[in-house]
C-alpha positions as CSV (number, residue, x, y, z in Angstrom):
1,M,86.3,127.4,99.0
2,P,85.9,131.1,99.2
3,P,86.7,133.1,102.3
4,G,83.8,134.6,104.1
5,K,82.5,135.8,107.4
6,Q,82.9,133.7,110.5
7,G,80.0,132.4,112.5
8,G,77.2,130.0,111.7
9,V,77.6,126.2,112.0
10,K,81.1,124.7,112.5
11,V,81.6,121.3,111.0
12,L,84.5,118.8,110.9
13,A,84.5,117.0,107.6
14,L,86.5,113.8,107.1
15,D,87.2,112.6,103.5
16,L,88.3,109.0,103.4
17,G,89.7,108.8,99.9
18,T,91.7,106.2,98.0
19,S,94.9,108.3,97.8
20,S,94.6,110.3,101.0
21,A,92.7,110.9,104.2
22,R,91.7,114.5,104.9
23,A,90.2,116.5,107.8
24,V,88.6,119.8,107.0
25,V,87.3,122.2,109.7
26,W,84.6,124.5,108.2
27,E,82.9,127.4,109.8
28,G,80.0,129.5,108.6
29,A,77.0,129.2,106.3
30,H,77.6,127.4,103.0
31,A,77.7,130.5,100.8
32,G,79.9,132.5,103.2
33,G,81.9,130.1,105.2
34,R,85.6,129.4,105.3
35,V,88.1,126.6,105.9
36,V,89.5,127.0,109.4
37,A,92.0,124.2,109.2
38,L,92.9,121.3,106.8
39,A,95.1,118.3,107.3
40,R,95.9,115.6,104.8
41,R,97.8,112.3,104.9
42,Q,98.7,110.3,101.8
43,V,97.9,106.7,102.0
44,R,99.8,103.8,100.6
45,L,97.9,101.8,98.0
46,G,99.4,98.4,97.3
47,V,99.1,97.4,93.7
48,D,100.5,94.8,91.3
49,D,100.0,93.4,87.8
50,A,97.4,90.9,89.1
51,G,94.9,93.7,89.8
52,R,95.6,94.1,93.5
53,A,94.7,97.5,94.9
54,E,94.7,97.3,98.7
55,L,95.0,99.5,101.7
56,D,96.1,98.6,105.2
57,P,93.1,99.5,107.3
58,D,95.0,100.2,110.5
59,E,97.6,102.2,108.7
60,Y,94.8,104.2,107.1
61,L,93.3,104.8,110.6
62,D,96.7,106.0,111.8
63,G,96.8,108.5,109.0
64,L,93.2,109.7,109.8
65,T,93.9,110.1,113.5
66,A,97.1,112.1,112.6
67,C,94.9,114.4,110.7
68,L,92.6,114.9,113.7
69,D,95.6,115.5,115.9
70,E,96.7,118.2,113.5
71,V,93.4,120.1,113.4
72,H,92.4,119.6,117.1
73,D,93.3,123.1,118.2
74,H,90.6,124.4,115.8
75,L,87.8,122.1,116.8
76,D,86.2,124.1,119.7
77,G,82.6,124.7,118.8
78,V,82.3,121.9,116.2
79,R,78.6,120.9,116.1
80,A,78.9,117.8,113.9
81,V,81.4,115.4,112.3
82,A,80.5,114.5,108.7
83,T,82.3,111.8,106.7
84,S,82.7,111.2,103.0
85,C,84.1,107.8,102.2
86,Q,85.2,105.8,99.1
87,W,82.4,103.4,97.9
88,H,82.8,99.7,97.2
89,S,85.7,98.9,99.7
90,L,85.7,95.6,101.5
91,L,87.6,93.8,104.2
92,A,86.9,90.6,106.3
93,L,86.9,90.8,110.1
94,D,87.2,88.1,112.7
95,A,84.8,87.6,115.6
96,A,86.5,90.3,117.6
97,G,86.2,92.8,114.7
98,R,89.9,92.7,113.8
99,P,90.9,92.7,110.1
100,V,91.9,89.3,108.6
101,T,92.5,90.8,105.2
102,P,93.7,94.1,103.8
103,L,91.0,96.6,102.6
104,L,90.1,96.0,98.9
105,T,89.4,99.3,97.2
106,W,87.2,99.9,94.2
107,A,90.3,99.6,92.0
108,D,91.0,96.0,93.0
109,T,90.0,93.9,90.0
110,R,91.1,90.4,91.1
111,A,87.6,89.2,91.8
112,Q,86.9,89.1,88.1
113,E,89.0,85.9,87.9
114,A,86.0,84.1,89.4
115,Y,83.4,85.9,87.3
116,T,83.0,85.3,83.6
117,E,79.3,86.4,83.1
118,S,78.1,89.7,81.6
119,P,76.1,91.8,84.0
120,T,72.4,91.8,83.2
121,T,69.6,94.1,84.2
122,G,66.4,92.9,85.9
123,E,64.8,93.0,89.3
124,L,68.1,92.8,91.1
125,H,69.3,95.9,89.2
126,R,66.0,97.7,89.8
127,R,66.0,97.0,93.5
128,T,69.7,97.5,94.4
129,G,70.8,99.9,91.6
130,A,73.7,97.5,90.9
131,W,74.6,94.3,89.1
132,R,76.3,91.1,90.0
133,H,79.8,92.3,89.1
134,P,83.3,92.1,90.6
135,L,83.0,95.7,91.8
136,Y,80.3,94.7,94.2
137,W,80.1,92.4,97.3
138,T,77.9,89.9,95.5
139,V,81.1,88.7,93.7
140,R,83.8,90.1,96.0
141,I,82.7,88.3,99.2
142,P,82.7,84.8,97.6
143,W,86.1,85.5,96.0
144,L,87.5,86.6,99.3
145,E,85.9,83.7,101.2
146,E,87.5,81.3,98.7
147,R,90.9,82.9,99.3
148,L,90.4,82.6,103.1
149,G,89.4,79.0,103.0
150,G,85.6,79.5,103.7
151,G,83.6,77.8,106.4
152,D,84.2,80.4,109.2
153,R,80.7,81.8,109.9
154,S,82.1,84.0,112.7
155,R,83.8,86.1,110.0
156,S,82.0,89.3,109.0
157,F,82.5,91.9,106.3
158,A,82.7,95.7,106.3
159,G,83.9,98.7,104.3
160,L,86.3,101.4,105.3
161,A,83.7,103.7,106.8
162,E,82.2,100.9,109.0
163,Y,85.7,99.9,110.2
164,V,86.6,103.5,111.1
165,F,83.3,103.9,112.9
166,R,83.8,100.6,114.8
167,R,87.3,101.7,115.9
168,L,86.5,105.3,116.8
169,L,82.8,105.2,117.9
170,G,82.5,101.6,118.9
171,E,79.6,101.2,116.4
172,P,80.1,99.5,113.1
173,A,76.8,100.9,111.7
174,A,76.6,101.3,107.9
175,S,74.8,104.2,106.5
176,V,72.4,103.5,103.7
177,S,74.7,105.6,101.4
178,M,77.7,103.3,102.1
179,A,75.5,100.2,102.0
180,S,74.1,101.2,98.6
181,G,77.6,101.0,97.2
182,T,77.9,97.3,98.1
183,G,75.3,96.1,95.6
184,L,73.5,94.4,98.5
185,L,71.0,97.1,99.6
186,D,67.3,97.2,98.6
187,L,67.2,101.0,97.9
188,A,63.5,101.6,98.4
189,A,63.1,99.4,101.4
190,G,66.4,100.5,103.0
191,C,67.4,97.0,104.1
192,W,69.8,94.3,103.0
193,D,68.4,92.5,99.9
194,G,67.7,88.8,100.2
195,E,68.7,87.8,96.7
196,A,71.9,89.8,96.7
197,M,72.9,88.3,100.1
198,A,72.3,84.8,98.6
199,L,74.5,85.6,95.7
200,A,77.2,86.9,98.1
201,G,76.8,83.7,100.3
202,V,76.2,85.7,103.5
203,T,73.5,86.2,106.0
204,E,72.5,89.6,107.5
205,D,74.4,88.8,110.8
206,R,77.7,88.8,108.8
207,L,77.1,92.3,107.4
208,P,77.3,95.7,109.2
209,P,74.1,96.7,111.0
210,L,72.3,99.5,109.0
211,A,72.0,102.9,110.7
212,P,68.4,103.9,111.0
213,R,67.1,107.3,110.0
214,G,68.3,109.9,112.4
215,W,71.3,107.8,113.7
216,T,74.3,109.6,115.1
217,G,77.4,108.3,117.0
218,T,79.9,109.7,119.4
219,L,83.5,109.1,120.1
220,E,84.5,106.3,122.5
221,S,86.0,107.7,125.8
222,R,89.6,106.8,125.0
223,W,89.4,108.9,121.8
224,A,87.5,111.7,123.5
225,R,90.4,112.0,125.9
226,R,92.7,112.4,122.9
227,W,90.4,115.0,121.2
228,P,88.4,116.5,124.1
229,A,86.8,119.2,121.8
230,L,84.9,116.3,120.1
231,R,83.6,114.8,123.3
232,G,79.8,114.2,122.8
233,V,79.8,115.8,119.3
234,P,77.5,113.8,117.0
235,W,79.0,111.9,114.1
236,L,76.6,111.8,111.2
237,P,76.2,108.7,108.9
238,A,79.0,108.4,106.3
239,V,78.2,109.4,102.7
240,G,79.6,107.8,99.6
241,D,82.3,110.0,98.1
242,G,80.6,110.2,94.7
243,A,77.3,111.3,96.3
244,A,79.1,113.9,98.5
245,A,81.1,115.2,95.5
246,T,77.8,115.6,93.5
247,I,76.2,117.7,96.3
248,G,79.4,119.6,97.1
249,G,80.0,120.5,93.4
250,G,76.7,122.3,93.2
251,C,74.5,119.5,91.7
252,A,71.9,119.0,94.3
253,G,69.1,118.5,91.8
254,P,68.5,116.9,88.4
255,D,68.9,120.2,86.5
256,R,72.6,119.7,86.5
257,I,74.8,116.7,85.7
258,S,78.0,116.4,87.7
259,V,81.1,115.2,85.8
260,T,84.1,114.5,88.1
261,V,87.5,113.4,86.9
262,G,89.9,112.6,89.7
263,T,91.7,109.3,90.0
264,S,88.8,107.8,88.2
265,A,85.8,109.5,86.5
266,A,82.0,109.6,87.0
267,V,78.9,111.1,85.6
268,R,76.1,111.6,88.1
269,V,72.8,113.4,88.8
270,A,71.2,113.8,92.2
271,H,67.4,113.5,92.6
272,P,64.7,112.5,95.2
273,L,64.5,108.7,95.7
274,A,60.7,108.8,95.8
275,G,59.3,108.9,92.3
276,A,62.7,108.5,90.7
277,F,62.9,108.2,86.9
278,T,63.4,104.7,85.4
279,L,66.9,103.5,86.0
280,P,68.6,103.0,82.6
281,G,70.2,99.6,82.0
282,G,73.7,101.1,81.8
283,C,73.4,103.2,85.0
284,W,73.8,102.5,88.7
285,R,71.8,104.1,91.5
286,Y,73.1,104.7,95.0
287,L,71.9,106.7,98.0
288,V,73.0,110.0,99.6
289,D,70.6,109.4,102.5
290,H,67.2,107.9,103.1
291,D,65.5,110.5,100.8
292,L,68.1,111.5,98.2
293,A,69.6,109.3,95.5
294,V,72.4,109.6,92.9
295,T,72.1,107.9,89.5
296,G,75.1,107.7,87.2
297,I,77.9,105.9,85.3
298,A,81.4,105.5,86.6
299,Y,84.7,104.8,84.8
300,S,87.9,103.3,86.1
301,A,89.9,105.6,83.8
302,G,90.6,109.2,84.8
303,G,93.6,110.9,86.3
304,N,95.2,107.5,86.9
305,V,95.7,107.3,83.1
306,F,97.6,110.6,83.2
307,A,99.7,109.3,86.2
308,W,100.5,106.1,84.4
309,A,101.7,108.0,81.3
310,R,103.9,110.2,83.5
311,R,105.5,107.1,85.1
312,T,105.8,105.1,81.9
313,L,106.3,107.3,78.9
314,L,109.2,109.6,78.1
315,L,107.1,112.7,78.4
316,P,108.6,116.2,78.3
317,D,108.8,118.2,81.5
318,D,106.1,120.6,80.3
319,V,103.5,118.1,79.3
320,E,100.7,120.7,79.0
321,A,102.6,122.8,76.5
322,A,103.5,119.7,74.5
323,L,99.8,118.7,74.3
324,V,98.9,122.1,73.1
325,A,101.7,122.0,70.5
326,L,100.2,118.9,68.9
327,G,97.8,121.3,67.1
328,D,94.9,118.8,67.0
329,R,91.5,120.0,66.1
330,L,90.1,119.1,69.5
331,G,86.8,117.2,69.5
332,E,87.1,116.2,65.8
333,G,88.6,112.8,66.0
334,P,91.3,110.8,67.8
335,P,94.6,112.7,68.1
336,H,96.9,111.9,65.2
337,G,94.8,108.9,64.1
338,L,95.3,107.0,67.3
339,T,92.3,105.3,69.0
340,A,92.7,104.3,72.7
341,V,90.7,102.2,75.1
342,P,91.8,103.8,78.4
343,D,90.8,100.9,80.7
344,L,94.2,100.5,82.4
345,A,92.4,100.0,85.7
346,G,89.8,97.7,84.3
347,A,86.1,98.6,83.6
348,R,83.3,99.5,85.9
349,P,79.9,97.8,85.6
350,P,77.9,97.0,83.6
351,R,80.8,96.8,81.1
352,P,82.6,93.4,81.2
353,A,86.2,93.1,82.3
354,S,88.6,95.1,80.1
355,T,92.1,96.3,79.7
356,G,93.7,99.3,77.9
357,S,94.8,99.3,74.3
358,I,95.9,101.7,71.6
359,S,95.6,101.2,67.9
360,G,97.0,103.2,65.0
361,L,100.6,103.3,66.3
362,T,103.4,103.9,63.8
363,L,107.2,104.4,64.1
364,G,106.5,108.1,64.1
365,T,104.2,108.0,67.1
366,G,105.6,109.8,70.1
367,P,104.8,109.7,73.8
368,V,102.7,112.9,73.8
369,E,100.5,111.5,71.0
370,I,99.9,108.4,73.1
371,L,99.0,110.5,76.1
372,A,96.7,112.6,74.1
373,A,94.9,109.5,72.6
374,L,94.5,108.1,76.1
375,L,93.0,111.3,77.5
376,D,90.8,111.6,74.5
377,G,89.6,108.1,75.1
378,V,88.6,109.0,78.6
379,S,86.8,112.0,77.3
380,G,84.9,109.8,74.8
381,Q,83.7,107.5,77.6
382,I,82.5,110.5,79.7
383,A,80.7,112.1,76.8
384,A,78.8,108.9,76.1
385,G,77.8,108.7,79.8
386,V,76.5,112.2,79.8
387,R,74.3,111.5,76.7
388,T,72.9,108.3,78.4
389,L,72.0,110.1,81.6
390,A,70.6,113.2,79.8
391,E,68.3,111.1,77.7
392,A,67.0,109.3,80.8
393,L,66.1,112.4,82.7
394,P,62.5,113.7,82.4
395,E,63.8,117.2,81.5
396,R,67.0,118.1,79.6
397,P,69.6,119.3,82.1
398,A,70.6,122.9,82.0
399,A,74.3,122.3,82.3
400,V,77.2,119.9,83.1
401,V,79.3,120.9,86.1
402,L,82.8,119.8,85.4
403,G,85.3,119.3,88.2
404,G,87.9,117.1,89.8
405,G,91.6,117.3,90.3
406,A,92.5,115.9,86.9
407,M,90.4,118.5,85.1
408,A,92.0,121.3,87.2
409,A,95.5,120.1,86.3
410,S,95.1,120.1,82.5
411,G,93.6,122.8,80.4
412,W,94.1,120.8,77.3
413,W,92.1,117.8,78.7
414,R,89.4,120.2,80.0
415,R,89.0,121.7,76.5
416,N,89.0,118.3,74.9
417,L,86.2,117.0,77.1
418,T,84.2,120.3,76.9
419,L,84.2,120.1,73.1
420,R,82.9,116.5,73.2
421,L,79.9,117.3,75.4
422,A,76.7,118.5,73.9
423,V,75.5,120.3,77.0
424,P,76.7,123.7,78.3
425,V,79.6,123.3,80.7
426,E,80.1,125.1,84.0
427,P,83.3,124.8,86.2
428,E,82.9,123.2,89.6
429,A,83.3,125.9,92.2
430,E,84.7,123.7,95.0
431,A,88.2,122.2,95.1
432,E,87.2,119.9,98.0
433,A,83.9,118.9,96.6
434,S,83.5,115.7,98.7
435,A,84.2,117.5,101.9
436,M,82.0,120.4,100.9
437,G,79.2,117.9,100.1
438,V,79.1,116.4,103.6
439,I,79.5,119.9,105.1
440,R,76.4,121.0,103.2
441,L,74.5,117.9,104.2
442,A,75.6,118.5,107.9
443,E,74.4,122.1,107.7
444,T,70.9,120.9,106.6
445,V,70.8,118.3,109.4
446,T,71.7,120.9,112.1
447,A,69.3,123.5,110.6
448,G,66.5,121.0,110.0
449,R,66.3,121.8,106.3
450,A,66.1,119.6,103.2
451,V,69.0,119.5,100.7
452,M,66.8,119.9,97.7
């Protein structure tokens, strides 16, 4: 984020990610503001070979409150608290609102053991923007209920944002943005969908209440005593991280497609919900707020594939130089004849459950060639997603905006993906795109403007 003049709106942005919790204090108008303070705490993701990918919700909250402690001296004058949060998370709560399970993240694939169908399009997909799939609560809640023994109707369900808001604000309200990531929300009506709830085996009273248009919350008194600068400051509804990153990366309208490659990868376009283009069968649709939607395709493979290769393969210290030294003609075929399916973390809907694989291995294949093939496999998935979305839009997009930590970390991978795309590519201007997205949205709320 570029330095600039002080003044203008001051916002505290919270980014509740899968790998870390962050707090960013921003001051000034979007084009000329600056980061006043930033705090980050890594979070511990529990994983295993069975597909577990869990977070401890209270440990996560401790990390977030530590971030707020660290930036508190810079919070005087903050006019709003804006939150970006990972989509698709789920935990079960007892009647008192205490967790009875860890928090399942998007990367947890264990619910697929109870699901053998292929996702299909139809009215459910049209209304909710989602499918019946192990990523969504339509499958995850029944799987979790079976593990808990079922039968306890006092048990309720929530995602990370709702749990954090319950603990800090005393209100477990779900924004329409976070609710849209569950697969249970009727997007146009802005309410929980009856058919989706029936598939999940829950009634509305066991789901978080939906925050109405214009909702804000404030800190409970015990937390306001800890952070007095935030006493009475409005907390805006949480925004799904993918939607926030799309807006923060400079793709606030359908003229630009956002491609983000971080831990995972996604191709997205933001557009008004009213009069939206027909939802392609291979795409999901979620909400930014009551008026703005994001349509896209997500992939479980991204920087996590690079991280796996670093842990597992005997890669040289300077991996980037080794990739360049391969001498491949980038974009003209798999590296050294290898073909990779990079689904090490499974597959996102509507694709069926999948695992990673590599074909074409010989005794002469080395670890750098394997890495290059995996990264090229991710690039191929993303390029196909861009084509699908571009063909669905009423007008051809002017550019792809390419961002995310994984792209910033590897020039070789960035060039590989750029050559696979058939649309002009622009670099993403913001390193903290999710935080910048909710900051920009907060600026529009406080100024009474529209995002688009």
